[in-house]
C-alpha positions as CSV (number, residue, x, y, z in Angstrom):
1,M,-34.1,0.2,-1.0
2,G,-35.6,1.4,2.3
3,K,-32.7,3.8,3.0
4,K,-32.2,7.4,2.4
5,F,-29.0,8.5,0.7
6,Q,-26.9,11.2,2.3
7,Q,-26.0,14.3,0.3
8,Y,-22.4,14.2,-0.9
9,A,-20.5,17.1,0.6
10,G,-17.5,16.9,-1.8
11,P,-14.0,15.7,-1.3
12,V,-12.3,16.0,2.0
13,F,-8.9,17.6,1.9
14,I,-6.0,17.2,4.3
15,R,-5.3,20.5,6.2
16,R,-1.9,22.0,5.6
17,T,-0.3,21.0,8.8
18,D,3.2,20.1,7.4
19,H,6.0,22.2,8.7
20,E,7.8,23.8,5.8
21,G,11.5,24.0,5.5
22,V,14.0,23.2,8.3
23,Q,12.6,22.4,11.7
24,P,14.0,21.2,15.0
25,Q,13.5,17.6,16.1
26,K,12.6,16.6,19.6
27,V,16.2,15.3,20.1
28,E,18.4,18.3,20.7
29,G,20.9,19.1,18.0
30,Y,19.0,17.4,15.2
31,W,16.8,18.9,12.5
32,Y,14.5,17.7,9.7
33,V,13.8,19.2,6.3
34,N,10.4,19.1,4.7
35,I,10.9,19.0,0.9
36,P,7.6,20.0,-0.8
37,L,6.8,18.3,-4.1
38,L,4.3,19.7,-6.5
39,G,1.6,17.0,-6.7
40,G,3.9,14.5,-5.0
41,R,5.9,14.1,-8.3
42,L,9.6,14.0,-8.9
43,T,12.0,12.6,-11.3
44,S,14.3,9.6,-10.7
45,S,17.4,11.8,-10.9
46,L,16.0,14.3,-8.4
47,M,15.1,11.4,-6.0
48,I,18.7,10.2,-6.3
49,Q,20.0,13.7,-5.5
50,I,17.7,13.8,-2.4
51,A,18.8,10.4,-1.3
52,D,22.5,11.4,-1.7
53,L,21.8,14.5,0.5
54,A,20.2,12.3,3.1
55,D,23.2,10.0,3.2
56,K,25.6,12.9,3.4
57,F,23.9,15.1,5.9
58,G,21.4,13.0,7.7
59,S,20.9,9.3,8.6
60,G,20.1,8.3,5.1
61,E,16.5,8.0,5.9
62,L,13.6,9.6,4.0
63,R,9.9,9.7,4.9
64,L,6.8,10.5,2.9
65,T,4.0,12.7,4.3
66,P,0.3,12.3,3.8
67,T,0.5,15.3,1.5
68,Q,3.1,13.6,-0.7
69,N,6.1,15.7,0.5
70,I,9.5,14.3,1.6
71,I,10.9,14.5,5.1
72,M,14.6,14.2,5.6
73,P,15.2,13.6,9.3
74,N,18.3,13.5,11.6
75,I,20.3,16.3,10.1
76,K,23.0,17.6,12.5
77,E,23.5,21.2,13.3
78,D,26.3,21.8,10.8
79,G,24.3,20.2,7.9
80,K,21.2,22.3,8.4
81,K,22.9,25.4,7.0
82,L,22.9,23.9,3.6
83,F,19.1,23.8,3.5
């Protein structure tokens, strides 16, 4: 083929840079919760429960991380005590 193959160094893993638990957002008075998921898996009933919590205590928004966790942003000060 005229080219030399490079040695395969194995899979590249994402570093654990997610912030665990409840963390402050840049906007004062707001917090986010990182919900770790084992292997990025959850049941539909658990997803509905998480969505209900996001509606009740946050802005209703949920985000996914590169490591397959869930971020629930925009939680006000009084709601963060529940997490």
